[in-house]
MDTraj code that builds the backbone (N, CA, C; nanometers):
import mdtraj as md
import numpy as np

residues = "MET SER ALA GLU ALA MET ASN LYS THR GLY ALA MET ASN LYS THR GLY THR MET ASN LYS THR GLY THR MET ASP ARG LEU GLU LEU LYS ALA LEU ILE SER ALA THR ALA ASP THR ILE ALA ALA HIS ALA GLU GLU LEU THR THR LEU ASP GLN ALA ILE GLY ASP GLY ASP HIS GLY LEU ASN MET LYS ARG GLY PHE GLU ALA VAL ARG ALA GLU ALA ASP LYS PHE ALA ALA LYS PRO LEU PRO ASP ALA LEU THR ALA ILE GLY THR LYS LEU VAL MET THR VAL GLY GLY ALA SER GLY PRO LEU PHE GLY THR LEU PHE MET ALA LEU GLY LYS GLU ILE SER PRO GLU PRO ASP ARG ALA ASN LEU ALA THR ALA PHE GLY LYS ALA ILE GLU ALA VAL ALA ALA ARG GLY LYS SER GLN VAL GLY GLN LYS THR MET LEU ASP VAL LEU GLN PRO VAL HIS GLU ALA LEU ALA GLU GLY LYS THR PRO ALA GLU ILE VAL ALA VAL ALA ASP ARG ALA ALA ASP ALA THR VAL PRO MET LYS ALA LEU ARG GLY ARG ALA SER PHE LEU GLY ASP ARG SER ILE GLY HIS MET ASP ALA GLY ALA ARG SER THR ALA LEU LEU VAL ARG ALA VAL ALA GLU THR ILE GLU GLY ARG ALA".split()
xyz = np.array([
    [0.4825, 1.1603, 0.4309],
    [0.4907, 1.2805, 0.3518],
    [0.4829, 1.3997, 0.4440],
    [0.5473, 1.5079, 0.4078],
    [0.5479, 1.6244, 0.4942],
    [0.4166, 1.6991, 0.4858],
    [0.3853, 1.7744, 0.5913],
    [0.2645, 1.8552, 0.5887],
    [0.2731, 1.9575, 0.4773],
    [0.3935, 2.0089, 0.4519],
    [0.4113, 2.1071, 0.3455],
    [0.3786, 2.0454, 0.2104],
    [0.4264, 1.9215, 0.1873],
    [0.3987, 1.8556, 0.0600],
    [0.2508, 1.8298, 0.0433],
    [0.1846, 1.7906, 0.1523],
    [0.0417, 1.7670, 0.1453],
    [-0.0330, 1.8949, 0.1116],
    [0.0076, 2.0048, 0.1726],
    [-0.0590, 2.1314, 0.1473],
    [-0.0498, 2.1702, 0.0013],
    [0.0667, 2.1459, -0.0607],
    [0.0879, 2.1866, -0.1981],
    [0.0028, 2.1070, -0.2964],
    [-0.0343, 1.9868, -0.2616],
    [-0.1088, 1.9034, -0.3551],
    [-0.2507, 1.9497, -0.3742],
    [-0.3056, 2.0209, -0.2790],
    [-0.4467, 2.0556, -0.2857],
    [-0.5318, 1.9525, -0.2159],
    [-0.4745, 1.8365, -0.1854],
    [-0.5499, 1.7352, -0.1112],
    [-0.5625, 1.7784, 0.0336],
    [-0.4662, 1.8554, 0.0805],
    [-0.4703, 1.9087, 0.2155],
    [-0.4708, 2.0604, 0.2074],
    [-0.5510, 2.1257, 0.2890],
    [-0.5482, 2.2711, 0.2899],
    [-0.4556, 2.3210, 0.3995],
    [-0.4468, 2.4505, 0.4176],
    [-0.3471, 2.5025, 0.5098],
    [-0.3768, 2.4707, 0.6554],
    [-0.4958, 2.4188, 0.6849],
    [-0.5236, 2.3766, 0.8218],
    [-0.4812, 2.2326, 0.8444],
    [-0.4345, 2.1660, 0.7378],
    [-0.3899, 2.0277, 0.7511],
    [-0.5011, 1.9282, 0.7320],
    [-0.6159, 1.9712, 0.6784],
    [-0.7256, 1.8797, 0.6534],
    [-0.7474, 1.8641, 0.5049],
    [-0.8455, 1.7802, 0.4671],
    [-0.8760, 1.7626, 0.3271],
    [-0.9430, 1.8889, 0.2744],
    [-0.9833, 1.8899, 0.1467],
    [-1.0445, 2.0088, 0.0906],
    [-1.1735, 2.0437, 0.1635],
    [-1.2279, 2.1612, 0.1370],
    [-1.3352, 2.2119, 0.2209],
    [-1.4651, 2.1336, 0.2101],
    [-1.4770, 2.0436, 0.1139],
    [-1.5961, 1.9592, 0.1092],
    [-1.5854, 1.8442, 0.2075],
    [-1.4647, 1.8239, 0.2625],
    [-1.4453, 1.7154, 0.3578],
    [-1.4097, 1.5843, 0.2917],
    [-1.3885, 1.5861, 0.1593],
    [-1.3504, 1.4646, 0.0891],
    [-1.2286, 1.4928, 0.0032],
    [-1.1563, 1.3869, -0.0311],
    [-1.0450, 1.4041, -0.1225],
    [-1.0992, 1.4458, -0.2578],
    [-1.0304, 1.5369, -0.3221],
    [-1.0707, 1.5801, -0.4546],
    [-1.0843, 1.4589, -0.5467],
    [-1.1902, 1.4560, -0.6261],
    [-1.2205, 1.3429, -0.7134],
    [-1.1040, 1.3117, -0.8077],
    [-1.0459, 1.4174, -0.8654],
    [-0.9357, 1.3966, -0.9581],
    [-0.8115, 1.3460, -0.8865],
    [-0.7900, 1.3902, -0.7633],
    [-0.6758, 1.3412, -0.6865],
    [-0.6862, 1.1909, -0.6622],
    [-0.8031, 1.1458, -0.6193],
    [-0.8202, 1.0043, -0.5912],
    [-0.8102, 0.9219, -0.7186],
    [-0.8675, 0.9711, -0.8278],
    [-0.8570, 0.8986, -0.9547],
    [-0.7116, 0.8910, -1.0011],
    [-0.6353, 0.9975, -0.9781],
    [-0.4942, 0.9967, -1.0151],
    [-0.4178, 0.8922, -0.9349],
    [-0.4494, 0.8804, -0.8058],
    [-0.3831, 0.7804, -0.7218],
    [-0.4198, 0.6391, -0.7657],
    [-0.5461, 0.6174, -0.8000],
    [-0.5892, 0.4852, -0.8468],
    [-0.5168, 0.4482, -0.9757],
    [-0.5095, 0.5422, -1.0691],
    [-0.4414, 0.5162, -1.1959],
    [-0.2929, 0.4893, -1.1754],
    [-0.2312, 0.5659, -1.0867],
    [-0.0883, 0.5495, -1.0621],
    [-0.0560, 0.4130, -1.0032],
    [-0.1371, 0.3687, -0.9072],
    [-0.1108, 0.2377, -0.8474],
    [-0.1340, 0.1256, -0.9483],
    [-0.2400, 0.1365, -1.0268],
    [-0.2679, 0.0338, -1.1277],
    [-0.1579, 0.0300, -1.2336],
    [-0.1132, 0.1480, -1.2789],
    [-0.0064, 0.1546, -1.3783],
    [0.1226, 0.0923, -1.3257],
    [0.1549, 0.1234, -1.2006],
    [0.2794, 0.0735, -1.1420],
    [0.2778, -0.0785, -1.1284],
    [0.1674, -0.1319, -1.0784],
    [0.1583, -0.2776, -1.0637],
    [0.1625, -0.3451, -1.1997],
    [0.0936, -0.2889, -1.2994],
    [0.0945, -0.3475, -1.4338],
    [0.2353, -0.3468, -1.4929],
    [0.3078, -0.2374, -1.4733],
    [0.4426, -0.2253, -1.5284],
    [0.5403, -0.3229, -1.4637],
    [0.5118, -0.3630, -1.3410],
    [0.6038, -0.4513, -1.2671],
    [0.5459, -0.5914, -1.2452],
    [0.4375, -0.6232, -1.3135],
    [0.3727, -0.7534, -1.2920],
    [0.4672, -0.8702, -1.3202],
    [0.5432, -0.8595, -1.4274],
    [0.6356, -0.9684, -1.4624],
    [0.7446, -0.9828, -1.3567],
    [0.7970, -0.8706, -1.3102],
    [0.8991, -0.8739, -1.2044],
    [0.8438, -0.9391, -1.0781],
    [0.7231, -0.9010, -1.0388],
    [0.6618, -0.9568, -0.9183],
    [0.6372, -1.1056, -0.9325],
    [0.5981, -1.1474, -1.0518],
    [0.5764, -1.2896, -1.0764],
    [0.7069, -1.3669, -1.0665],
    [0.8136, -1.3096, -1.1222],
    [0.9449, -1.3744, -1.1160],
    [0.9912, -1.3894, -0.9711],
    [0.9727, -1.2847, -0.8913],
    [1.0088, -1.2920, -0.7496],
    [0.9297, -1.4019, -0.6801],
    [0.8016, -1.4094, -0.7103],
    [0.7150, -1.5074, -0.6446],
    [0.7427, -1.6488, -0.6915],
    [0.7908, -1.6642, -0.8133],
    [0.8249, -1.7973, -0.8629],
    [0.9408, -1.8582, -0.7854],
    [1.0270, -1.7715, -0.7323],
    [1.1455, -1.8213, -0.6602],
    [1.1087, -1.8835, -0.5266],
    [1.0118, -1.8242, -0.4547],
    [0.9821, -1.8751, -0.3197],
    [0.8323, -1.8834, -0.2896],
    [0.7498, -1.8598, -0.3899],
    [0.6054, -1.8627, -0.3662],
    [0.5315, -1.9457, -0.4690],
    [0.4082, -1.9065, -0.4961],
    [0.3263, -1.9789, -0.5930],
    [0.3453, -1.9300, -0.7355],
    [0.4134, -1.8194, -0.7535],
    [0.4428, -1.7693, -0.8865],
    [0.3305, -1.6918, -0.9525],
    [0.2295, -1.6523, -0.8745],
    [0.1155, -1.5836, -0.9346],
    [0.0935, -1.4431, -0.8781],
    [0.1856, -1.3935, -0.7979],
    [0.1636, -1.2666, -0.7293],
    [0.1468, -1.1496, -0.8266],
    [0.2320, -1.1423, -0.9269],
    [0.2248, -1.0318, -1.0218],
    [0.0943, -1.0283, -1.0972],
    [0.0527, -1.1419, -1.1491],
    [-0.0723, -1.1483, -1.2249],
    [-0.1929, -1.1211, -1.1357],
    [-0.1887, -1.1733, -1.0145],
    [-0.2997, -1.1508, -0.9212],
    [-0.3132, -1.0036, -0.8846],
    [-0.2011, -0.9404, -0.8544],
    [-0.2040, -0.7992, -0.8172],
    [-0.2484, -0.7126, -0.9351],
    [-0.2006, -0.7450, -1.0535],
    [-0.2411, -0.6700, -1.1719],
    [-0.3920, -0.6811, -1.1933],
    [-0.4453, -0.8000, -1.1808],
    [-0.5894, -0.8195, -1.1985],
    [-0.6693, -0.7361, -1.0974],
    [-0.6251, -0.7374, -0.9732],
    [-0.6963, -0.6637, -0.8698],
    [-0.6950, -0.5143, -0.8906],
    [-0.5793, -0.4593, -0.9223],
    [-0.5709, -0.3148, -0.9374],
    [-0.6321, -0.2662, -1.0684],
    [-0.6364, -0.3528, -1.1695],
    [-0.7105, -0.3169, -1.2905],
    [-0.8607, -0.3154, -1.2617],
    [-0.9063, -0.4035, -1.1754],
    [-1.0481, -0.4045, -1.1370],
    [-1.0833, -0.2774, -1.0607],
    [-0.9918, -0.2320, -0.9764],
    [-1.0133, -0.1054, -0.9052],
    [-1.0165, 0.0103, -1.0043],
    [-0.9240, 0.0106, -1.0992],
    [-0.9196, 0.1167, -1.1999],
    [-1.0515, 0.1237, -1.2787],
    [-1.1070, 0.0078, -1.3090],
    [-1.2294, 0.0027, -1.3882],
    [-1.3467, 0.0711, -1.3185],
    [-1.3395, 0.0816, -1.1856],
    [-1.4475, 0.1455, -1.1103],
    [-1.3999, 0.2730, -1.0412],
    [-1.2981, 0.3346, -1.0983],
    [-1.2377, 0.4531, -1.0370],
    [-1.3382, 0.5663, -1.0183],
    [-1.4246, 0.5869, -1.1161],
    [-1.5232, 0.6947, -1.1041],
    [-1.6157, 0.6720, -0.9845],
    [-1.6563, 0.5488, -0.9671],
    [-1.7461, 0.5162, -0.8554],
    [-1.6756, 0.5365, -0.7220],
    [-1.5518, 0.4908, -0.7121],
    [-1.4780, 0.5064, -0.5875],
    [-1.4507, 0.6540, -0.5574],
    [-1.4131, 0.7283, -0.6597],
    [-1.3753, 0.8683, -0.6406],
    [-1.4930, 0.9558, -0.6003],
    [-1.6140, 0.9082, -0.6244],
    [-1.7333, 0.9855, -0.5875],
    [-1.7681, 0.9710, -0.4395],
    [-1.7020, 0.8786, -0.3711],
    [-1.7336, 0.8514, -0.2308],
    [-1.6471, 0.9358, -0.1376],
    [-1.6933, 0.9577, -0.0145],
    [-1.6047, 1.0147, 0.0883],
    [-1.4837, 0.9241, 0.1056],
    [-1.3716, 0.9794, 0.1455],
    [-1.2465, 0.9046, 0.1525],
    [-1.2572, 0.7736, 0.2312],
    [-1.3155, 0.7711, 0.3510],
    [-1.3234, 0.6433, 0.4234],
    [-1.4014, 0.5372, 0.3456],
    [-1.5124, 0.5771, 0.2846],
    [-1.5937, 0.4828, 0.2078],
    [-1.5209, 0.4353, 0.0825],
    [-1.4471, 0.5258, 0.0199],
    [-1.3720, 0.4892, -0.1003],
    [-1.2655, 0.3853, -0.0688],
    [-1.1913, 0.4062, 0.0391],
    [-1.0865, 0.3115, 0.0773],
    [-1.1442, 0.1756, 0.1135],
    [-1.2560, 0.1764, 0.1838],
    [-1.3221, 0.0513, 0.2206],
    [-1.3680, -0.0241, 0.0963],
    [-1.4259, 0.0480, 0.0012],
    [-1.4739, -0.0146, -0.1215],
    [-1.3585, -0.0685, -0.2051],
    [-1.2490, 0.0048, -0.2099],
    [-1.1315, -0.0429, -0.2828],
    [-1.0772, -0.1705, -0.2184],
    [-1.0708, -0.1719, -0.0872],
    [-1.0247, -0.2919, -0.0173],
    [-1.1126, -0.4118, -0.0452],
    [-1.2424, -0.3905, -0.0451],
    [-1.3360, -0.4993, -0.0747],
    [-1.3147, -0.5517, -0.2152],
    [-1.2947, -0.4607, -0.3102],
    [-1.2701, -0.5016, -0.4493],
    [-1.1414, -0.5827, -0.4612],
    [-1.0380, -0.5443, -0.3873],
    [-0.9121, -0.6182, -0.3918],
    [-0.9281, -0.7586, -0.3347],
    [-1.0017, -0.7715, -0.2263],
    [-1.0274, -0.9036, -0.1691],
    [-1.0955, -0.9927, -0.2722],
    [-1.1888, -0.9365, -0.3460],
    [-1.2688, -1.0136, -0.4408],
    [-1.1936, -1.0483, -0.5688],
    [-1.0923, -0.9683, -0.6049],
    [-1.0311, -0.9853, -0.7371],
    [-0.8840, -1.0252, -0.7390],
    [-0.8093, -0.9955, -0.6337],
    [-0.6663, -1.0294, -0.6351],
    [-0.6454, -1.1798, -0.6240],
    [-0.7166, -1.2427, -0.5331],
    [-0.7019, -1.3868, -0.5159],
    [-0.5797, -1.4242, -0.4343],
    [-0.5644, -1.5533, -0.4096],
    [-0.4519, -1.6023, -0.3322],
    [-0.4497, -1.5454, -0.1916],
    [-0.3312, -1.5462, -0.1318],
    [-0.3162, -1.4893, 0.0026],
    [-0.3105, -1.3372, -0.0011],
    [-0.2674, -1.2818, -0.1134],
    [-0.2480, -1.1370, -0.1219],
    [-0.3785, -1.0594, -0.1188],
    [-0.4842, -1.1135, -0.1778],
    [-0.6122, -1.0436, -0.1811],
    [-0.6627, -1.0053, -0.0431],
    [-0.6752, -1.1011, 0.0477],
    [-0.7203, -1.0669, 0.1827],
    [-0.6267, -0.9714, 0.2558],
    [-0.4967, -0.9823, 0.2326],
    [-0.4019, -0.8973, 0.3047],
    [-0.4033, -0.7531, 0.2542],
    [-0.3922, -0.7351, 0.1231],
    [-0.3971, -0.5987, 0.0697],
    [-0.5368, -0.5405, 0.0850],
    [-0.6390, -0.6244, 0.0716],
    [-0.7747, -0.5768, 0.0929],
    [-0.7964, -0.5310, 0.2355],
    [-0.7441, -0.6061, 0.3299],
    [-0.7549, -0.5690, 0.4709],
    [-0.6854, -0.4366, 0.4981],
    [-0.5706, -0.4144, 0.4350],
    [-0.4985, -0.2887, 0.4531],
    [-0.5872, -0.1693, 0.4169],
    [-0.6521, -0.1768, 0.3017],
    [-0.7361, -0.0656, 0.2567],
    [-0.8654, -0.0563, 0.3374],
    [-0.9263, -0.1696, 0.3675],
    [-1.0520, -0.1658, 0.4430],
    [-1.0301, -0.1125, 0.5842],
    [-0.9222, -0.1554, 0.6489],
    [-0.8934, -0.1068, 0.7844],
    [-0.8567, 0.0407, 0.7827],
    [-0.7853, 0.0832, 0.6794],
    [-0.7523, 0.2244, 0.6668],
    [-0.8796, 0.3069, 0.6504],
    [-0.9725, 0.2562, 0.5698],
    [-1.0994, 0.3250, 0.5521],
    [-1.1796, 0.3338, 0.6807],
    [-1.1695, 0.2295, 0.7614],
    [-1.2428, 0.2279, 0.8882],
    [-1.1878, 0.3293, 0.9869],
    [-1.0583, 0.3502, 0.9843],
    [-0.9930, 0.4336, 1.0854],
    [-0.9730, 0.5791, 1.0439],
    [-0.9662, 0.6050, 0.9150],
    [-0.9310, 0.7397, 0.8712],
    [-1.0511, 0.8327, 0.8786],
    [-1.0261, 0.9586, 0.9027],
    [-1.1311, 1.0594, 0.9062],
    [-1.1612, 1.1075, 0.7651],
    [-1.2834, 1.1550, 0.7390],
    [-1.3116, 1.2169, 0.6093],
    [-1.2249, 1.3404, 0.5862],
    [-1.1759, 1.3989, 0.6943],
    [-1.0892, 1.5159, 0.6868],
    [-0.9608, 1.4894, 0.7659],
    [-0.8781, 1.3961, 0.7204],
    [-0.7626, 1.3557, 0.8004],
    [-0.6528, 1.4605, 0.8048],
    [-0.6019, 1.4850, 0.9249],
    [-0.4785, 1.5603, 0.9352],
    [-0.3648, 1.4587, 0.9437],
    [-0.2434, 1.5080, 0.9581],
    [-0.1291, 1.4165, 0.9558],
    [-0.1351, 1.3143, 1.0692],
    [-0.1763, 1.3584, 1.1874],
    [-0.1818, 1.2681, 1.3025],
    [-0.2839, 1.1570, 1.2790],
    [-0.4005, 1.1928, 1.2246],
    [-0.5023, 1.0913, 1.1986],
    [-0.4561, 0.9944, 1.0911],
    [-0.3902, 1.0471, 0.9869],
    [-0.3398, 0.9609, 0.8809],
    [-0.2404, 0.8585, 0.9356],
    [-0.1477, 0.9042, 1.0200],
    [-0.0480, 0.8138, 1.0771],
    [-0.1131, 0.7113, 1.1696],
    [-0.2082, 0.7560, 1.2504],
    [-0.2779, 0.6644, 1.3408],
    [-0.3579, 0.5605, 1.2633],
    [-0.4303, 0.6059, 1.1615],
    [-0.5115, 0.5146, 1.0813],
    [-0.4247, 0.4123, 1.0092],
    [-0.3105, 0.4576, 0.9574],
    [-0.2202, 0.3663, 0.8882],
    [-0.1648, 0.2626, 0.9846],
    [-0.1326, 0.3055, 1.1050],
    [-0.0846, 0.2118, 1.2064],
    [-0.1881, 0.1063, 1.2401],
    [-0.3146, 0.1476, 1.2535],
    [-0.4228, 0.0530, 1.2820],
    [-0.4421, -0.0435, 1.1653],
    [-0.4269, 0.0071, 1.0440],
    [-0.4407, -0.0790, 0.9261],
    [-0.3311, -0.1852, 0.9228],
    [-0.2104, -0.1466, 0.9621],
    [-0.1000, -0.2433, 0.9675],
    [-0.1285, -0.3506, 1.0721],
    [-0.1825, -0.3101, 1.1863],
    [-0.2197, -0.4074, 1.2890],
    [-0.3233, -0.5061, 1.2355],
    [-0.4164, -0.4571, 1.1559],
    [-0.5195, -0.5442, 1.0985],
    [-0.4591, -0.6442, 1.0008],
    [-0.3609, -0.5985, 0.9217],
    [-0.2925, -0.6895, 0.8281],
    [-0.2164, -0.7969, 0.9050],
    [-0.1479, -0.7564, 1.0122],
    [-0.0729, -0.8527, 1.0941],
    [-0.1662, -0.9572, 1.1544],
    [-0.2824, -0.9120, 1.2015],
    [-0.3788, -1.0056, 1.2604],
    [-0.4343, -1.0995, 1.1546],
    [-0.4655, -1.0455, 1.0382],
    [-0.5214, -1.1277, 0.9304],
    [-0.4214, -1.2332, 0.8838],
    [-0.2949, -1.1939, 0.8719],
    [-0.1927, -1.2871, 0.8255],
    [-0.1251, -1.3655, 0.9360],
    [-0.1647, -1.3372, 1.0620],
    [-0.1024, -1.4023, 1.1777],
    [0.0495, -1.3923, 1.1681],
    [0.0958, -1.2703, 1.1389],
    [0.2389, -1.2493, 1.1174],
    [0.2852, -1.1238, 1.1899],
    [0.4148, -1.1009, 1.1860],
    [0.4731, -0.9840, 1.2486],
    [0.5971, -0.9418, 1.1716],
    [0.6456, -0.8235, 1.2030],
    [0.7649, -0.7717, 1.1368],
    [0.8823, -0.8675, 1.1599],
    [0.9619, -0.8875, 1.0557],
    [1.0785, -0.9748, 1.0652],
    [1.0561, -1.1133, 1.0098],
    [0.9358, -1.1390, 0.9568],
    [0.9041, -1.2724, 0.9056],
    [0.9031, -1.2791, 0.7533],
    [0.9565, -1.1762, 0.6891],
    [0.9699, -1.1712, 0.5420],
    [0.8333, -1.1608, 0.4749],
    [0.7603, -1.0543, 0.5088],
    [0.6288, -1.0300, 0.4509],
    [0.6148, -0.8808, 0.4182],
    [0.4985, -0.8421, 0.3698],
    [0.4703, -0.7017, 0.3402],
    [0.4800, -0.6137, 0.4642],
    [0.4650, -0.6730, 0.5821],
    [0.4773, -0.5963, 0.7059],
    [0.6159, -0.5354, 0.7217],
    [0.7157, -0.5999, 0.6625],
    [0.8525, -0.5498, 0.6743],
    [0.8746, -0.4218, 0.5946],
    [0.7804, -0.3877, 0.5079],
    [0.7819, -0.2577, 0.4409],
    [0.6817, -0.1632, 0.5062],
    [0.5640, -0.2142, 0.5379],
    [0.4600, -0.1287, 0.5950],
    [0.5033, -0.0609, 0.7241],
    [0.5696, -0.1344, 0.8131],
    [0.6062, -0.0760, 0.9426],
    [0.7080, 0.0371, 0.9302],
    [0.8168, 0.0191, 0.8546],
    [0.9100, 0.1313, 0.8386],
    [0.8459, 0.2524, 0.7697],
    [0.7553, 0.2269, 0.6754],
    [0.6859, 0.3366, 0.6088],
    [0.5987, 0.4124, 0.7088],
    [0.5315, 0.3384, 0.7967],
    [0.4505, 0.4024, 0.8992],
    [0.5360, 0.4902, 0.9897],
    [0.6500, 0.4399, 1.0277],
    [0.7402, 0.5169, 1.1135],
    [0.7877, 0.6438, 1.0426],
    [0.8193, 0.6310, 0.9141],
    [0.8641, 0.7474, 0.8376],
    [0.7523, 0.8507, 0.8247],
    [0.6307, 0.8031, 0.8053],
    [0.5156, 0.8924, 0.7960],
    [0.4945, 0.9668, 0.9274],
    [0.5012, 0.8931, 1.0367],
    [0.4812, 0.9535, 1.1687],
    [0.5912, 1.0532, 1.2037],
    [0.7096, 1.0316, 1.1500],
    [0.8235, 1.1201, 1.1773],
    [0.8242, 1.2444, 1.0890],
    [0.7304, 1.2532, 0.9946],
    [0.7227, 1.3712, 0.9094],
    [0.8155, 1.3693, 0.7901],
    [0.8555, 1.2507, 0.7448],
    [0.9427, 1.2412, 0.6283],
    [0.8716, 1.2918, 0.5032],
    [0.9479, 1.3379, 0.4063],
    [0.8928, 1.3823, 0.2789],
    [0.8540, 1.2612, 0.1944],
    [0.7733, 1.2811, 0.0891],
    [0.7398, 1.1690, 0.0008],
    [0.8627, 1.0967, -0.0530],
    [0.9634, 1.1719, -0.0962],
    [1.0846, 1.1094, -0.1502],
    [1.1560, 1.0269, -0.0438],
    [1.1583, 1.0760, 0.0780],
    [1.2226, 1.0016, 0.1869],
    [1.1447, 0.8750, 0.2196],
    [1.0127, 0.8831, 0.2141],
    [0.9300, 0.7650, 0.2415],
    [0.9510, 0.6587, 0.1346],
    [0.9632, 0.7017, 0.0087],
    [0.9914, 0.6069, -0.0996],
    [1.1238, 0.5354, -0.0747],
    [1.2250, 0.6107, -0.0347],
    [1.3564, 0.5514, -0.0078],
    [1.3488, 0.4509, 0.1066],
    [1.2714, 0.4838, 0.2093],
    [1.2521, 0.3921, 0.3221],
    [1.1870, 0.2629, 0.2737],
    [1.0850, 0.2748, 0.1908],
    [1.0137, 0.1572, 0.1404],
    [1.1053, 0.0692, 0.0561],
    [1.1837, 0.1306, -0.0304],
    [1.2751, 0.0534, -0.1158],
    [1.3798, -0.0202, -0.0327],
    [1.4362, 0.0482, 0.0657],
    [1.5363, -0.0171, 0.1517],
    [1.4738, -0.1316, 0.2301],
    [1.3514, -0.1119, 0.2751],
    [1.2847, -0.2161, 0.3528],
    [1.2581, -0.3400, 0.2683],
    [1.2189, -0.3202, 0.1437],
    [1.1976, -0.4345, 0.0546],
    [1.3295, -0.5077, 0.0298],
    [1.4359, -0.4313, 0.0053],
    [1.5682, -0.4922, -0.0146],
    [1.6115, -0.5723, 0.1080],
    [1.5722, -0.5243, 0.2256],
    [1.6133, -0.5890, 0.3503],
    [1.5476, -0.7241, 0.3704],
    [1.4443, -0.7560, 0.2896],
    [1.3834, -0.8893, 0.3032],
    [1.4673, -0.9973, 0.2348],
    [1.5613, -0.9575, 0.1496],
    [1.6411, -1.0564, 0.0757],
    [1.7153, -1.1523, 0.1691],
    [1.7895, -1.1043, 0.2698],
    [1.8630, -1.1973, 0.3562],
    [1.7785, -1.2633, 0.4643],
    [1.6503, -1.2278, 0.4719],
    [1.5648, -1.2862, 0.5751],
    [1.5251, -1.4304, 0.5415],
    [1.4972, -1.5051, 0.6454],
    [1.4379, -1.6369, 0.6301],
    [1.2866, -1.6217, 0.6478],
    [1.2104, -1.6726, 0.5534],
    [1.0651, -1.6586, 0.5599],
    [1.0083, -1.7445, 0.6724],
    [0.9241, -1.6829, 0.7528],
    [0.8623, -1.7537, 0.8646],
    [0.7110, -1.7605, 0.8525],
    [0.6549, -1.6933, 0.7518],
    [0.5113, -1.6973, 0.7268],
    [0.4884, -1.7127, 0.5774],
    [0.3717, -1.7649, 0.5424],
    [0.3352, -1.7764, 0.4022],
    [0.3967, -1.8975, 0.3341],
    [0.3710, -1.9057, 0.2046],
    [0.4192, -2.0175, 0.1231],
    [0.5705, -2.0320, 0.1305],
    [0.6421, -1.9206, 0.1337],
    [0.7886, -1.9247, 0.1358],
    [0.8437, -1.9889, 0.2616],
    [0.7662, -1.9892, 0.3701],
    [0.8164, -2.0453, 0.4958],
    [0.8415, -2.1952, 0.4855],
    [0.7745, -2.2607, 0.3926],
    [0.7956, -2.4046, 0.3753],
    [0.9333, -2.4357, 0.3179],
    [0.9986, -2.3348, 0.2603],
    [1.1300, -2.3555, 0.2013],
    [1.2420, -2.3453, 0.3035],
    [1.2108, -2.2920, 0.4218],
    [1.3138, -2.2795, 0.5246],
    [1.4282, -2.1922, 0.4796],
    [1.5515, -2.2409, 0.4941],
    [1.6697, -2.1632, 0.4591],
    [1.6775, -2.1307, 0.3105],
    [1.6076, -2.2064, 0.2277],
    [1.6113, -2.1801, 0.0836],
    [1.5394, -2.0501, 0.0472],
    [1.4623, -1.9962, 0.1408],
    [1.3966, -1.8675, 0.1143],
    [1.4936, -1.7507, 0.1295],
    [1.6069, -1.7751, 0.1925],
    [1.7081, -1.6710, 0.2112],
    [1.7720, -1.6385, 0.0763],
    [1.7916, -1.5097, 0.0518],
    [1.8548, -1.4681, -0.0731],
    [1.7567, -1.4216, -0.1795],
    [1.6279, -1.4200, -0.1460],
    [1.5250, -1.3779, -0.2407],
    [1.4394, -1.2682, -0.1773],
    [1.4062, -1.1667, -0.2555],
    [1.3179, -1.0618, -0.2060],
    [1.1753, -1.1142, -0.1984],
    [1.1047, -1.0758, -0.0939],
    [0.9647, -1.1146, -0.0804],
    [0.8805, -1.0352, -0.1807],
    [0.7990, -1.1056, -0.2581],
    [0.7192, -1.0404, -0.3614],
    [0.6176, -0.9429, -0.3016],
    [0.5581, -0.9792, -0.1883],
    [0.4625, -0.8901, -0.1233],
    [0.5275, -0.7633, -0.0720],
    [0.6494, -0.7763, -0.0217],
    [0.7234, -0.6589, 0.0232],
    [0.7552, -0.5676, -0.0949],
    [0.7936, -0.6275, -0.2074],
    [0.8253, -0.5492, -0.3265],
    [0.7014, -0.4775, -0.3805],
    [0.5887, -0.5466, -0.3875],
    [0.4682, -0.4820, -0.4388],
    [0.4210, -0.3713, -0.3446],
    [0.4399, -0.3901, -0.2148],
    [0.4062, -0.2856, -0.1190],
    [0.4922, -0.1616, -0.1413],
    [0.6213, -0.1819, -0.1612],
    [0.7114, -0.0697, -0.1875],
    [0.6740, 0.0014, -0.3170],
    [0.6318, -0.0740, -0.4171],
    [0.5900, -0.0134, -0.5443],
    [0.4656, 0.0724, -0.5252],
    [0.3713, 0.0246, -0.4451],
    [0.2497, 0.1022, -0.4187],
    [0.2824, 0.2301, -0.3425],
    [0.3730, 0.2201, -0.2461],
    [0.4160, 0.3385, -0.1717],
    [0.4773, 0.4403, -0.2673],
    [0.5615, 0.3938, -0.3573],
    [0.6233, 0.4831, -0.4557],
    [0.5180, 0.5497, -0.5438],
    [0.4224, 0.4715, -0.5919],
    [0.3187, 0.5268, -0.6796],
    [0.2400, 0.6378, -0.6103],
    [0.2022, 0.6146, -0.4866],
    [0.1251, 0.7141, -0.4122],
    [0.2088, 0.8378, -0.3838],
    [0.3301, 0.8170, -0.3344],
    [0.4163, 0.9296, -0.2973],
    [0.4523, 1.0144, -0.4180],
    [0.4880, 0.9508, -0.5285],
    [0.5279, 1.0270, -0.6466],
    [0.4105, 1.0987, -0.7107],
    [0.2918, 1.0403, -0.7011],
    [0.1738, 1.1080, -0.7541],
    [0.1429, 1.2336, -0.6731],
    [0.1502, 1.2213, -0.5422],
    [0.1259, 1.3364, -0.4553],
    [0.2319, 1.4450, -0.4797],
    [0.3560, 1.4036, -0.4898],
    [0.4632, 1.5003, -0.5104],
    [0.4518, 1.5639, -0.6485],
    [0.4126, 1.4845, -0.7482],
    [0.4025, 1.5339, -0.8842],
    [0.2909, 1.6340, -0.9043],
    [0.1856, 1.6226, -0.8198],
    [0.0725, 1.7148, -0.8329],
    [0.0875, 1.8366, -0.7420],
    [0.2029, 1.8412, -0.6713],
    [0.2274, 1.9566, -0.5837],
    [0.2503, 2.0823, -0.6666],
])
top = md.Topology()
chain = top.add_chain()
for i, resn in enumerate(residues, 1):
    res = top.add_residue(resn, chain, resSeq=i)
    for name in ("N", "CA", "C"):
        top.add_atom(name, md.element.get_by_symbol(name[0]), res)
traj = md.Trajectory(xyz[None], top)
């Protein structure tokens, strides 16, 4: 997202940091939590269908359960400083999503919470996101190009670091998810299918792109 877009939201002030209390505005964080939960719930059936083709078939329901659990404690999370809130959200996802996705998405949020400043500027946000992606790769013992959520996370990180607008970042995420269709899965349950995994979008990549869209559109909408 651009620095200009961040400034307009009120989440970032004109110095490029969070609001003057040093934490994300409570309503801003609650809006982001609601947006992500709404988006996953609206696409749960689609995610399940994608996962049925090359996975265990439970990705949509698992993700919906996890993000609804986060929504249920939105007030508690929103009362925390940003790093603590992200860490707590990640922990909740690990505990409630289940399957392989819980540890991976949970790690993304927990690592982001560990690395991000209570008053992040654009450089810190990009650095923290990069470190969080490294943590996901280590947790999943995977890398870009293996038909996983990393194939969306990495291009999004690059777009963020390059100063792309929220709308541009959403487009990057969508294209990256689409790009997993012709890939052969080399990690996860789908890897057991070999060439039969080709021709199907990775469910984790799709859910990652949906989360990116929810966050970006919420920030842009509150500008």
